[in-house]
N, C-alpha and C positions, 0 to 999 in steps of 0.2 A: 361377616369376616368371622367368627365363633366357629361357625359349619356346624352349631348347634340342635339346626332343622335335621330328623332325618327322615323326610320324605325326600327334601332334598336331596341331601348327600345320597341315598338311593336312585333319585335319578339321574343324577350326571352320572355316577357309578355304573346304569344299567345301560344309558345313554352310550358311556364310551366306551362299555364291553361289543355293543349291539355291533359298531364299526371296529371294532376293531384296537382300538385307542387305550391309553393309559387312565388317562382322565377328563372332567368334563366339567365348566362351569356356566352358570346359571344367570339368565340375566332377562332384564324387560322385555328386547328386544332383536330380531334382526339389527337391526343399525345398531346396536350394540356390540353384539358378540362380534360382527365384519368390522366397524375402525377398530375395539378393542383388537382382536387379528391381524390388522394393515399394521397396528404400532408395535407391536411383538416384532414379530417379521420384518421389520424395517427400521433403517435410524431414518436422519432427519436428511434430506438430497439425496435419498434415493427416489425409486419410481416403481412404481406398479404398473403389469402391462395385463390388459384389458379389453373385451369388449365393448363399445361407443355406447350400446348398452345395457350396460353390467348397472344393478342396483347400488353400485359404491358411488358408481360416476352419477349416475341418474337421478337416486331418490335419496340422497344418504347427504345432501347439500354441502357436498364440497368438503367434508370431511374432514377425508383423507389429506390436505391439507393444513386443513387448523388442530386438528390434532396429533398427530406423523409428523407434517414439515413433509410431505413426499410431495411428487407431480404421480400422472397421470398418460402413460403410453398407450394412449384409442389408436383401438385396430376396429376396423371391419369387416365382422363377418356377416356369416350367413344367417339372418334373424338370431343373430344374439351369443352364439356361435361359431368360436376359435379352433384352429385345426393347429398342430405341433407345426407343422411349416411357419406360419405365419409367425406364430410364438418367437419361433429362431429369427427368423429376420429382425424381428422386432428387439431382439435384446442388444440394446447398448455399447461398444467397444468398453475398453475402459480408459478412457481417457478424465485429464483432469477437469475438463471445460465441462462433462457432460454429466448427467446422475446417473447413480448405476443400476443398472434393471436389478433389486432382490427378487420380485414376488408376481408369481403369475396367479390371477382370480379369473375364475370358469365360476357362470349360475348356473345351477339345475335344483327346475328347467328357471329359463329366463324368462322374468314376466315379461317384458317389454320386446321378447319375440317372440311371441303367441304361446311361452310355453314351449317354446325349443326345447329340445334334450341331447342332452351330450353324452352317448353310447360308452360304451364303459371301456370299449376299444379307442377309443378318442381320447379320452382322460390317460390312458394309458403310455396315448403317444407325446399326450402333452407333459406328463410325469417325464417321462425319458427325457425328452429333451430341457426340463428342470434340472435334473439330475446331472444329469453332461455337463450344463454348463451352470452349477451353483445355485439356482433359484428355489424359494419355498413354494409352494404351492397349495392357497386356498380356496377351498370350494364353498360357497355361498348356496346352500343346500338349502332355503328356506322351502324351496316345497320339490323338497328330493323325494321324500313318499313315492311323491304321483308319479315321479320318475323311476323310480321301482318298482310300483305297481308295475308302470307299461312296458316295461322293459322285461324283468324278473329276476337283473339282478340281485344279487344280496349285499346289505350291506355292509360287512366286512370285504369284499371285492372292491366296494367306492372306498375305503376307510382304508384300504391299505396301501391307495395308489395317491393321498391327498397328508400334507403334511397335517393340516389343521382340514374344519368345518363347520362352520355355524346350522344350525338346521332348528326351523323354526314349527312351534310347536301349536301354533295357532291354523296354519294352513297344512291340508292333509288331512288330520288329527285333532281337528275339534276343540283343542284349549282353548280357553279364553284368552289367556296372554304367556311369551315368555317364549325363549331360547336359549338353547344352550351354544356353545362351544364347545368344541373336544379337540382334541391333539395327545402329545405326550406329557408328561409331569413337568416337566421342566416347563415348557410351553405354558399348560395352566397354569402353574407357579408363580412364573408372570403376567399371565395376563389374570392373576386375579391381583395381585400387587398395584 
């Protein structure tokens, strides 16, 4: 809370810069970073669009409903990977009786999908739909460094396409614990709160 640990401050600053964002927040787990992201990006009665194999749906005990009061709009992608066309079709019209589609979450790599990877081109296309329709895009990057090694993409190229991302330090990097939530200053200020 007081930001007095210089090692945590340095880690947050390095991670934010690595992905081309302004700020980061260190948390104990990826579930915590994802749940905070959902809370900051949405308001009660909104919905998040994601694949049915998404970690936020499969392995975070329905936290989206408990913590944020939101629902999920589950898509059936290929091995946990959805595409821009699927996202666009899933966005709800603005009717009083429907949840507001406000956020898309993608997972790279998709754990339940056997480590399937979103290409940079696929992320850019989803981002384009999100920008056109006024939705935020969060990347659950639990195994993101594994994907970057496979694709050869840079962290900055991925960071440029998302509003926020979570990065697990114990997957692919070998740290014993911890995840980082990365985004702009206003987003991380609200995330800390």
